[in-house]
Backbone as numpy.savetxt, mean C-alpha at the origin, in Angstrom:
# Nx Ny Nz CAx CAy CAz Cx Cy Cz
16.74 -2.98 -4.94 15.52 -3.22 -5.08 14.88 -3.38 -3.34
13.69 -2.54 -3.60 13.09 -3.68 -2.28 11.51 -4.17 -2.37
11.50 -5.61 -1.91 10.88 -6.06 -2.21 9.29 -6.15 -2.14
8.36 -5.87 -1.93 7.05 -5.35 -1.57 5.61 -6.20 -1.34
5.20 -7.12 -0.58 4.14 -8.00 -0.37 3.02 -7.13 -0.08
2.21 -7.86 -0.99 0.55 -6.66 -0.66 0.20 -8.00 -0.02
-0.81 -7.38 0.81 -2.10 -8.62 1.43 -3.39 -7.75 1.45
-3.93 -8.06 0.69 -5.31 -7.24 0.05 -5.81 -8.65 -0.59
-7.57 -8.07 -1.15 -8.06 -9.66 -1.56 -7.54 -8.95 -2.89
-7.79 -7.70 -3.40 -7.11 -7.59 -5.15 -6.60 -6.48 -5.15
-5.40 -5.88 -5.43 -5.72 -4.55 -5.68 -4.95 -4.31 -6.98
-4.88 -3.36 -7.47 -4.61 -3.10 -8.88 -2.91 -2.19 -8.32
-1.77 -2.42 -9.18 -0.61 -2.15 -8.66 -0.17 -1.36 -9.66
0.35 0.24 -9.94 1.06 0.85 -11.10 2.27 0.61 -10.79
2.86 0.46 -11.74 4.58 -0.44 -11.88 4.95 1.21 -12.23
4.52 1.47 -13.78 5.10 2.81 -14.36 3.87 3.30 -14.87
3.73 4.94 -14.95 2.92 5.44 -15.76 2.70 4.85 -17.20
3.61 4.47 -17.80 3.76 3.67 -19.29 3.38 2.62 -19.10
4.04 1.65 -18.70 3.38 0.21 -18.67 1.51 0.21 -17.71
1.10 0.92 -17.26 0.26 0.95 -17.01 -0.37 0.26 -15.76
-1.42 -0.01 -15.25 -2.02 -0.58 -14.34 -1.71 -2.54 -14.14
-1.25 -3.36 -13.27 -0.76 -4.60 -13.05 -2.01 -5.05 -12.14
-2.97 -6.26 -12.05 -3.66 -6.50 -11.08 -2.46 -8.08 -10.55
-2.20 -7.34 -8.93 -1.64 -8.03 -8.34 -2.54 -9.09 -7.03
-2.73 -9.88 -6.82 -3.31 -11.01 -6.11 -2.63 -10.77 -4.26
-3.52 -10.87 -3.82 -3.08 -10.85 -2.39 -1.82 -12.46 -1.97
-1.16 -11.72 -0.88 0.55 -12.65 -0.80 1.69 -13.02 -1.88
1.90 -12.05 -3.09 2.55 -11.76 -4.45 3.67 -10.92 -3.97
4.85 -11.44 -4.05 5.56 -10.17 -4.27 6.24 -9.62 -5.37
6.29 -8.47 -5.15 6.87 -6.84 -6.35 8.38 -6.57 -6.23
9.25 -7.20 -7.07 9.97 -6.36 -7.08 9.97 -4.98 -7.76
10.43 -4.09 -6.50 9.87 -2.56 -6.13 10.79 -1.58 -6.25
11.71 -0.38 -6.59 12.71 0.47 -5.90 12.18 1.27 -5.66
11.51 1.75 -4.85 10.96 2.69 -4.31 11.77 3.62 -3.74
12.91 3.52 -4.37 14.62 4.85 -4.34 13.50 5.69 -5.49
13.44 4.79 -6.68 13.31 6.04 -7.95 11.69 5.90 -8.78
11.13 5.03 -7.46 9.75 5.22 -8.45 8.66 5.22 -7.42
7.96 6.22 -7.45 6.85 6.12 -6.42 5.69 4.64 -6.75
5.14 3.89 -5.81 3.84 2.93 -6.01 2.78 3.29 -5.74
1.83 3.01 -6.29 0.43 3.56 -6.58 -0.30 2.01 -6.27
-1.22 2.72 -5.40 -2.08 1.27 -5.45 -3.35 1.83 -5.37
-4.04 1.53 -6.14 -5.55 1.42 -6.65 -6.22 0.61 -5.23
-6.84 1.49 -4.97 -8.17 0.28 -3.61 -9.08 -0.27 -4.40
-9.55 -1.57 -4.04 -10.73 -1.94 -4.55 -11.41 -1.32 -3.51
-12.96 -2.16 -3.27 -14.11 -1.80 -2.33 -13.86 -2.02 -0.34
-12.63 -3.15 -0.59 -12.41 -2.94 0.55 -11.82 -2.24 1.48
-11.68 -2.24 3.04 -11.56 -1.18 3.75 -9.79 -0.82 4.43
-8.99 -2.09 3.85 -7.96 -1.89 4.32 -6.69 -2.05 3.47
-6.00 -1.44 3.24 -4.39 -1.89 2.52 -3.53 -2.18 3.31
-2.78 -3.19 2.78 -1.96 -3.31 3.91 -0.98 -3.64 3.04
0.52 -2.73 3.12 1.96 -3.04 1.72 2.72 -3.49 2.98
3.29 -4.55 3.11 4.75 -5.17 3.68 6.20 -4.78 2.58
6.87 -4.40 3.26 8.08 -4.40 3.02 8.89 -5.46 3.07
10.18 -5.77 2.79 11.35 -6.54 3.13 12.25 -6.45 2.34
13.30 -6.57 2.84 14.89 -6.07 2.52 14.87 -7.24 1.52
16.23 -7.28 0.49 17.20 -7.98 0.21 16.90 -9.60 0.72
17.47 -9.86 1.77 17.27 -11.00 2.65 15.94 -11.26 3.02
14.71 -10.67 2.28 13.51 -11.10 2.18 13.25 -11.24 3.74
13.46 -10.36 4.54 13.84 -9.78 6.19 12.61 -8.53 6.22
11.47 -8.92 7.18 10.64 -7.55 7.08 11.12 -6.38 7.38
10.80 -4.73 6.93 11.67 -4.22 7.35 10.21 -3.35 7.53
9.44 -3.25 7.46 8.48 -2.36 7.28 7.04 -2.57 7.12
5.86 -1.75 6.88 4.63 -1.91 6.33 3.82 -0.52 6.82
3.35 -0.17 5.71 2.33 0.80 5.93 0.50 0.19 5.70
-0.26 0.74 6.57 -1.88 0.25 6.90 -2.77 1.09 6.61
-3.41 1.38 5.50 -4.59 2.12 5.56 -5.16 1.76 5.42
-6.40 2.39 6.73 -7.78 1.91 7.11 -8.56 3.14 7.03
-9.82 2.80 5.66 -10.29 4.03 5.25 -11.81 4.36 6.00
-12.08 2.71 6.70 -13.38 3.48 8.25 -13.34 4.57 8.43
-14.25 4.48 9.14 -14.42 5.98 9.34 -13.97 5.40 11.36
-13.33 6.21 12.23 -12.22 7.66 11.35 -11.15 6.93 10.20
-10.72 6.97 9.00 -9.86 7.27 8.47 -8.14 6.99 9.05
-7.64 5.44 9.33 -6.19 5.76 9.50 -5.23 5.39 9.44
-4.29 5.46 9.07 -2.73 4.78 8.77 -1.65 4.57 9.67
-0.97 3.77 9.59 0.22 2.87 10.03 1.36 2.79 9.83
2.59 3.28 10.72 3.86 2.99 9.83 4.03 2.05 10.67
4.24 0.61 10.06 5.12 -0.45 10.67 6.29 -0.20 11.10
6.89 -0.35 11.87 8.65 -0.51 12.74 8.77 1.05 12.86
7.86 2.67 12.20 7.92 3.96 12.93 6.86 4.32 13.86
5.98 3.71 14.02 4.83 4.12 15.12 4.58 2.81 15.77
3.81 3.19 16.79 3.65 1.87 17.59 1.90 2.00 17.36
1.23 2.63 17.04 -0.10 3.07 17.39 -0.56 3.72 15.67
-2.47 3.03 15.25 -2.47 4.02 13.90 -2.73 5.22 14.22
-2.83 6.22 13.33 -2.94 7.66 13.45 -3.82 8.03 12.89
-4.93 9.18 13.03 -5.86 9.76 12.04 -5.31 10.57 10.61
-5.78 10.43 10.12 -5.36 11.26 8.50 -5.66 13.12 8.90
-4.75 13.42 9.33 -4.81 14.93 8.95 -5.83 15.48 8.37
-5.77 15.14 7.13 -7.16 15.61 6.74 -7.97 14.38 5.58
-8.97 14.05 6.10 -9.88 12.84 6.36 -9.82 12.64 4.88
-9.25 11.87 4.27 -10.26 11.94 2.60 -11.41 11.30 2.30
-11.78 11.49 1.45 -13.22 11.67 1.23 -13.68 9.90 1.33
-14.91 10.25 1.45 -15.31 8.75 2.04 -15.98 8.13 0.43
-15.83 6.43 0.66 -16.10 5.82 -0.46 -14.51 5.34 -0.92
-14.28 4.28 -1.11 -13.09 3.56 -0.72 -12.56 3.27 -2.32
-13.68 2.62 -3.06 -13.58 2.19 -4.49 -12.74 2.98 -5.32
-11.73 2.37 -6.29 -11.17 3.44 -7.30 -10.09 4.34 -6.99
-10.19 4.44 -5.38 -8.74 5.21 -4.58 -8.11 5.08 -4.78
-6.92 6.07 -5.51 -5.50 5.57 -5.70 -4.23 6.10 -5.02
-3.64 5.24 -3.70 -3.11 6.05 -2.47 -1.46 5.96 -3.48
-0.85 6.58 -3.19 0.62 7.19 -3.84 1.76 6.68 -2.91
2.97 6.22 -2.74 3.31 6.06 -1.73 4.77 6.49 -1.84
């Protein structure tokens, strides 16, 4: 299992379609297996989502950071040195958008 630490004021996290959306507060860990299920994060009205990943030893193993202000960019921590523009920018307005990882 991969531990996920979500840094954002409030997000809704999709654990599984059958269970529905669960509210996750900033800095909380979620035990989640990305190898079997995709993670869905519903964005609130903030412009940045940061999902940090940790291994079984609770050591940082990467992160994905999504910024939706102009220009919309993403960064894969431990994979890229800088943020990259989305090849196809997402539509404007961030509240309620669902990001699948």
